C-alpha positions in Angstrom: 39.0 -91.9 165.8 40.3 -88.4 165.9 40.3 -88.1 169.9 42.0 -91.5 170.3 44.3 -90.3 168.1 44.5 -86.5 169.5 44.7 -88.8 173.3 47.3 -91.1 172.4 49.7 -88.5 171.2 49.5 -86.7 174.7 49.6 -89.6 176.4 53.0 -90.8 174.3 54.5 -87.0 174.9 54.0 -87.6 178.7 54.8 -90.9 178.8 56.6 -92.2 175.9 56.7 -95.6 174.4 59.8 -97.2 173.3 59.7 -100.7 173.9 57.6 -102.7 171.4 60.2 -101.4 168.9 62.7 -102.1 171.1 62.1 -105.8 171.8 61.3 -106.0 168.3 65.2 -105.5 167.1 66.3 -106.8 170.3 66.4 -110.6 169.2 67.7 -109.8 165.3 70.6 -107.5 167.2 71.5 -110.0 169.8 71.5 -113.3 167.4 74.1 -110.9 165.2 75.9 -110.4 168.1 76.2 -114.0 168.9 77.5 -114.6 164.9 79.1 -111.4 164.5 82.5 -113.2 163.6 80.7 -114.9 160.7 78.1 -112.6 159.8 77.9 -109.7 157.6 76.2 -106.2 159.4 73.9 -105.8 156.2 72.5 -109.3 156.6 70.6 -107.5 159.8 69.0 -104.9 157.5 65.6 -106.7 156.0 65.3 -109.0 159.5 65.2 -105.4 161.2 63.1 -103.5 158.8 60.4 -106.4 158.7 60.6 -107.2 162.8 60.2 -103.4 163.1 57.7 -102.9 160.8 55.3 -105.6 161.8 55.5 -104.7 165.4 54.2 -101.0 164.6 51.9 -102.3 163.0 50.8 -104.7 165.3 51.1 -101.9 167.8 49.1 -99.8 165.9 46.1 -102.7 165.6 46.4 -103.7 169.3 45.8 -100.3 170.5 42.8 -99.7 168.4 41.3 -102.3 169.7 42.1 -101.7 173.4 42.0 -98.5 172.7 45.2 -97.4 174.5 48.3 -97.1 173.3 49.8 -98.3 176.2 47.8 -101.6 176.6 48.3 -102.1 173.0 52.1 -101.7 173.3 52.2 -104.4 176.5 50.3 -106.9 174.0 52.9 -106.6 171.2 55.6 -106.8 173.3 54.3 -109.9 174.5 53.4 -111.4 171.4 57.2 -110.3 170.4 58.6 -112.2 173.1 56.7 -115.4 172.3 57.2 -115.2 168.6 61.2 -115.0 169.0 61.4 -117.3 171.6 58.9 -120.4 170.2 61.5 -122.3 168.2 64.3 -121.7 171.2 61.3 -123.5 173.4 60.9 -125.8 171.3 64.8 -126.6 171.2 65.1 -126.6 175.0 62.4 -129.3 174.4 63.7 -131.7 172.2 67.5 -131.4 173.9 65.8 -132.5 176.9 65.4 -136.0 175.3 62.3 -137.0 177.7 59.8 -136.0 174.6 59.9 -133.9 171.2 56.0 -132.0 171.4 54.2 -131.6 167.6 54.2 -128.3 166.4 50.4 -128.2 166.0 50.1 -128.7 169.8 52.8 -126.4 170.9 52.0 -123.7 168.4 48.1 -123.6 169.5 49.3 -123.5 173.1 51.8 -120.5 172.0 48.7 -118.5 171.0 46.3 -119.6 173.7 48.9 -118.3 175.9 49.0 -115.0 173.7 45.3 -115.0 173.7 44.9 -114.5 177.6 47.6 -112.3 178.0 45.6 -109.9 175.5 42.3 -110.5 177.4 43.8 -109.5 180.9 45.6 -106.6 179.4 42.5 -105.5 177.6 40.1 -106.1 180.9 42.4 -104.6 183.4 41.8 -101.0 185.3 45.6 -100.2 184.9 46.6 -98.0 182.8 50.0 -99.4 182.6 52.0 -96.5 182.6 54.4 -98.0 185.3 54.6 -100.6 183.5 55.5 -99.3 180.0 58.4 -96.9 181.9 59.8 -100.2 183.5 59.8 -102.8 179.9 61.0 -99.0 178.4 64.6 -99.1 180.6 64.8 -103.2 180.3 64.6 -102.7 176.2 67.3 -99.7 175.8 69.6 -101.7 178.0 69.3 -104.9 176.0 69.8 -103.1 173.4 72.5 -101.1 174.4 74.4 -104.3 175.8 74.0 -105.3 172.6 75.6 -102.5 170.5 78.3 -102.7 173.0 78.9 -106.5 172.6 79.0 -105.4 168.6 81.5 -102.4 168.5 83.6 -104.0 171.3 83.9 -106.5 168.6 84.9 -104.2 166.1 87.1 -102.7 167.9 89.2 -106.0 168.8 89.0 -107.4 165.2 90.4 -104.2 164.0 93.7 -104.8 164.3 93.9 -108.6 164.1 92.0 -108.1 160.5 95.2 -106.0 160.2 98.4 -108.7 161.2 95.7 -111.6 159.7 95.7 -109.8 156.0 99.3 -111.3 155.2 98.6 -114.8 153.3 99.9 -117.8 155.1 104.1 -118.3 156.6 104.3 -121.1 154.3 106.2 -120.6 151.0 105.8 -122.4 148.1 109.3 -123.7 146.6 109.3 -123.7 142.7 109.2 -126.4 140.9 111.3 -126.3 138.1 111.4 -128.1 134.7 108.0 -129.3 135.2 106.1 -130.6 131.7 102.6 -130.9 132.9 101.6 -133.0 130.2 103.3 -135.5 131.9 101.9 -134.3 135.1 98.0 -136.1 136.8 95.4 -134.2 137.6 95.0 -133.9 141.2 91.2 -134.4 142.6 90.8 -132.9 146.4 87.2 -134.9 147.3 85.5 -133.4 151.1 82.8 -135.1 152.1 81.5 -133.4 154.9 81.3 -135.0 158.6 81.5 -138.6 157.0 82.1 -140.6 159.5 84.6 -143.6 160.3 83.8 -146.9 159.5 84.8 -147.2 163.1 82.2 -144.8 164.2 79.6 -146.2 161.5 79.7 -149.9 163.0 80.1 -148.7 166.9 77.3 -146.4 167.0 75.1 -147.1 163.6 75.3 -151.3 163.3 76.7 -150.4 159.9 79.6 -152.3 158.1 81.3 -149.8 155.7 84.2 -152.4 155.7 83.4 -153.6 151.8 83.6 -149.8 150.7 87.3 -149.7 152.6 88.4 -153.2 150.9 87.0 -152.0 147.1 89.0 -148.9 148.0 92.6 -150.6 148.8 91.7 -153.1 145.9 91.3 -149.5 143.4 94.6 -149.2 144.7 93.8 -147.0 147.4 95.4 -146.3 150.6 93.1 -145.9 153.6 95.1 -144.5 156.6 92.7 -145.5 159.2 94.3 -143.9 162.3 94.6 -140.2 160.4 92.8 -137.4 162.9 91.6 -134.1 162.6 92.0 -131.3 164.9 89.2 -129.1 164.3 85.5 -130.1 164.1 85.1 -126.8 161.8 84.8 -127.8 158.2 86.1 -124.2 157.1 89.1 -124.2 159.2 89.6 -128.2 158.4 90.0 -127.9 154.7 92.1 -124.3 154.7 94.3 -126.5 157.1 95.0 -129.3 154.5 95.1 -126.7 151.6 97.2 -124.2 153.1 100.1 -127.3 154.3 100.1 -126.2 158.3 98.2 -125.7 161.4 97.2 -122.4 161.0 97.4 -120.6 164.3 97.3 -116.4 163.2 94.3 -115.1 164.4 92.5 -118.2 165.5 93.3 -121.2 167.9 93.0 -124.7 166.0 92.3 -127.2 169.3 88.7 -126.2 169.5 87.0 -128.0 172.6 83.9 -129.7 171.2 82.4 -129.4 174.2 82.0 -125.5 173.6 81.2 -125.9 169.7 77.3 -125.3 169.7 75.2 -125.6 166.6 74.5 -122.3 164.2 71.0 -123.2 164.1 70.7 -123.0 168.1 71.4 -119.2 167.4 74.2 -118.9 170.2 77.4 -117.9 170.8 80.3 -120.2 169.0 83.7 -120.9 171.4 85.9 -118.1 170.8 87.6 -120.6 169.3 85.8 -121.6 166.9 85.2 -118.4 164.5 84.7 -117.1 160.6 86.6 -114.5 159.7 87.4 -112.6 155.9 90.8 -114.1 156.0 89.8 -117.3 156.8 87.6 -117.4 153.8 90.3 -115.9 151.8 93.0 -118.6 151.9 90.7 -121.4 151.9 90.0 -119.9 148.4 93.5 -118.8 147.5 95.3 -121.5 149.0 99.1 -122.8 149.1 98.4 -125.8 147.3 96.1 -124.4 144.5 98.8 -121.1 144.0 101.9 -123.8 144.0 100.1 -125.8 141.4 98.7 -122.8 139.1 102.5 -121.4 139.1 103.6 -124.5 137.3 101.0 -124.7 134.5 97.6 -126.1 136.7 94.0 -125.1 135.8 92.4 -124.5 139.2 88.6 -126.1 139.6 86.6 -125.1 142.9 83.1 -127.1 142.5 80.9 -126.0 145.3 76.8 -126.4 146.4 74.5 -124.3 148.3 75.8 -125.0 152.2 79.7 -124.0 151.3 79.7 -121.9 154.3 79.1 -118.1 153.7 78.4 -118.2 150.6 78.9 -114.7 149.2 82.3 -114.1 150.8 83.5 -117.1 149.5 82.1 -116.6 146.2 83.8 -113.6 145.7 86.7 -114.8 146.6 86.5 -118.3 144.2 85.3 -115.9 141.3 89.0 -114.2 142.3 91.2 -116.5 142.5 89.7 -119.9 140.8 90.2 -120.6 137.2 86.8 -122.1 136.8 83.9 -122.2 139.7 81.5 -124.5 139.2 78.6 -123.3 142.4 75.4 -125.4 141.4 73.2 -123.4 144.0 74.4 -120.0 142.3 74.1 -121.5 138.6 70.2 -123.1 140.0 69.2 -119.7 140.9 67.8 -121.1 143.9 66.2 -118.2 146.8 67.5 -119.5 150.0 67.4 -117.6 153.0 71.5 -116.6 154.3 72.6 -118.0 157.4 71.7 -116.0 159.7 68.0 -115.4 158.4 68.0 -118.9 158.5 68.9 -118.6 162.1 66.5 -116.0 163.1 63.3 -117.7 161.4 64.2 -120.6 163.5 64.1 -119.2 166.9 60.6 -118.3 165.8 57.5 -119.2 165.6 58.4 -119.5 161.5 59.5 -122.9 162.6 57.1 -125.2 161.7 56.4 -123.7 158.8 60.2 -123.6 157.8 60.9 -126.6 155.9 57.6 -127.4 154.8 56.0 -124.3 153.8 58.9 -121.5 153.6 61.8 -123.6 151.7 60.9 -127.1 151.9 59.9 -127.4 148.0 63.0 -125.5 146.9 65.5 -128.0 148.7 63.3 -131.0 148.2 64.6 -130.3 144.6 67.4 -128.2 144.6 69.7 -129.5 146.8 69.2 -132.7 145.3 70.3 -131.5 142.2 73.2 -129.4 143.0 74.9 -132.7 144.6 73.7 -135.5 141.5 74.7 -132.2 139.5 78.5 -132.0 140.5 79.0 -136.1 141.2 77.8 -135.8 137.2 80.1 -133.5 136.4 83.5 -135.1 138.4 81.8 -138.9 136.4 82.3 -137.0 132.7 84.9 -134.3 133.3 87.5 -135.1 130.4 89.4 -132.1 128.9 92.8 -133.6 127.8 94.3 -130.8 126.9 94.4 -129.4 130.8 96.2 -130.5 133.9 93.8 -130.0 136.3 93.3 -129.4 140.3 90.3 -130.0 141.2 89.0 -129.8 144.3 85.1 -130.6 145.5 83.0 -130.0 148.3 79.9 -132.3 148.9 77.7 -131.5 151.6 76.8 -135.1 152.4 76.3 -137.1 154.6 75.9 -133.8 156.5 72.3 -132.7 157.2 70.1 -131.8 155.4 68.9 -135.6 154.6 67.5 -135.2 151.4 68.7 -139.0 150.0 67.9 -141.9 151.0 70.1 -144.9 150.9 69.2 -145.4 147.3 68.6 -141.4 146.3 64.9 -141.6 147.3 63.3 -138.5 149.0 63.3 -137.7 152.1 60.6 -135.6 154.1 61.2 -132.3 155.2 60.4 -133.2 159.1 63.5 -135.5 159.0 65.8 -133.4 157.2 67.7 -133.0 160.3 66.6 -135.8 162.5 69.9 -137.5 164.0 67.6 -138.9 166.2 66.9 -141.5 164.0 70.0 -143.3 163.0 68.7 -144.2 159.8 68.8 -141.1 158.3 72.2 -140.0 158.2 73.1 -143.6 157.6 71.4 -143.6 154.5 72.9 -140.6 153.3 76.0 -142.6 154.2 75.3 -145.3 152.3 73.9 -142.9 149.2 77.2 -140.7 148.7 79.4 -144.3 149.7 77.6 -145.4 146.2 77.8 -142.5 144.4 81.5 -141.8 145.1 82.2 -145.3 143.9 81.4 -144.1 140.7 83.2 -141.4 140.6 86.3 -143.2 141.2 85.3 -145.9 138.7 85.1 -142.8 136.3 88.1 -140.5 137.0 90.0 -143.9 137.0 89.0 -144.9 133.6 88.9 -141.7 131.8 91.7 -140.3 133.4 94.3 -139.6 130.1 96.9 -141.0 133.0 96.6 -142.0 136.1 95.4 -139.2 138.5 96.2 -138.5 142.0 92.6 -138.9 143.9 92.0 -137.4 147.5 89.1 -138.1 149.6 88.7 -137.2 153.0 86.0 -136.0 155.8 86.6 -132.6 157.0 85.6 -134.1 160.5 83.6 -137.1 161.4 79.9 -136.9 163.4 80.4 -134.4 166.2 77.5 -134.8 169.5 76.5 -131.6 169.1 73.5 -132.2 167.1 70.0 -132.4 168.3 68.7 -135.9 169.4 72.6 -137.4 168.5 74.2 -140.3 170.8 77.6 -140.5 169.8 81.1 -140.4 171.4 82.6 -136.8 172.6 86.1 -137.5 170.3 84.3 -139.3 167.3 84.5 -136.1 165.4 88.0 -136.7 164.8 88.2 -139.8 163.2 87.9 -139.3 159.2 87.8 -140.8 156.4 91.6 -140.3 154.6 92.1 -141.9 151.6 94.9 -141.8 148.8 95.1 -142.8 145.1 98.2 -142.5 144.7 100.1 -143.3 140.9 103.0 -144.9 140.9 105.4 -145.8 143.9 103.9 -142.5 146.0 101.4 -145.2 148.0 105.0 -146.2 149.9 105.2 -142.6 151.4 101.9 -142.8 153.3 101.3 -144.0 156.8 98.5 -145.0 158.9 98.1 -141.4 160.8 98.8 -139.1 158.5 97.1 -135.9 159.1 95.2 -134.4 156.8 97.9 -131.2 156.6 100.7 -132.9 155.4 98.6 -134.1 152.0 100.0 -132.0 149.7 103.2 -131.5 151.5 103.8 -135.1 150.5 102.2 -135.1 147.1 104.5 -132.1 146.5 107.3 -133.5 147.7 107.3 -136.6 145.9 106.1 -135.9 142.7 107.0 -131.9 141.9 110.4 -131.9 143.4 109.4 -129.5 146.5 111.4 -129.1 149.7 108.5 -129.3 152.2 109.0 -131.0 155.9 106.3 -133.2 157.3 104.3 -131.8 160.6 103.8 -133.5 163.3 100.5 -135.3 163.2 
């Protein structure tokens, strides 16, 4: 053993070996560089530590087994490549749409391939020193490219952050001589990826017209021609709440064909970015500021998947009068979005939902949604005038509710290919929202303002989904405006004009309506 380590030290000294460590770091840095706009760098610390440490341990063990540090290094690098490409290869086969392989077939095949490589490397007569040199160079170049991309992004966005640090340009006309005791509570409820009834009828063989008629019978105006201009949830809501098409720092007209789901680990369109300023103006928005200035209490209700949870949470704690996030109150220990992406591109994918976070998701995500619903059903405080902004990750995946609220197995939580899972969760949240509306109308001290909107419709980027490319633009947009407010609404009203119209009519503001 002593002789082995002495020879190893001499060999490494004359022929440095760094590629196992660099290849272990590369997937983490690559994924970060591709999602840098919505990921804090400190989210890479733990994955880098685990990945590099794991590769070092494996390298040592394989070197002892093969009695060669160079062979051990090569076998380790092969493992790292296979490990971090497993999830991407699985997604590639799944998106090919010919067949979906079972993990209990694909994973053993991957391990067999690696085992065969280890066997070949061990019995080979070569010392692999030249291969080591090549792999060192390749790994170093890959790391260098990603570090340059990361550095360039930081330089490129430094000035943009400074320019965008100013809050929204929309001024908030002061509403004078208003007594909040005589003003209605306002409920702004977002249903993530809630498809337009026409979309459900054409692509999901589901007629949601009964719900639309029910809303209209309750006094709602349903703007069936309403459209959104962005498929991204934070941007869509930021536009509504800030009452403008935000253009400073972002382009909001997004080509859906360039929009790629975060779970694939691929780069989003450059037009689709999460920035610090975006989350700030989403939490500290013009609509809430206007209402707080005249005495409203600003309440936000969210859940586990409220975007960049830590960043958004910090702003909501600062700007909202009350912040209810049932993810945080449940003390759930989910991975960050970045860590989840990394795990799901790796050979951990077969165990991610069923063994790693499955049990927690199964109960926690369901309870968060139900708790938020129950809070809205039973909210009462006659001494406060409230603006409540509520975000439901429903019917967007993960699909954890059947049509009657029953459990859904983890293997189907992202199953868009079988339409029943989205449709059932759609039916469930529709039924629950009906109950919420009934309670709000019954229990409110005076007729409230209620806005039910989807941030966007169904998007065609989900693996296995079959839907028209423009269906995401069609949204549910329903208003309950007491008194004579309903007469001001029209079929193709854009969500961006929601609070402009409401503030003009109920609070004496003088906003011009923007082009729809």
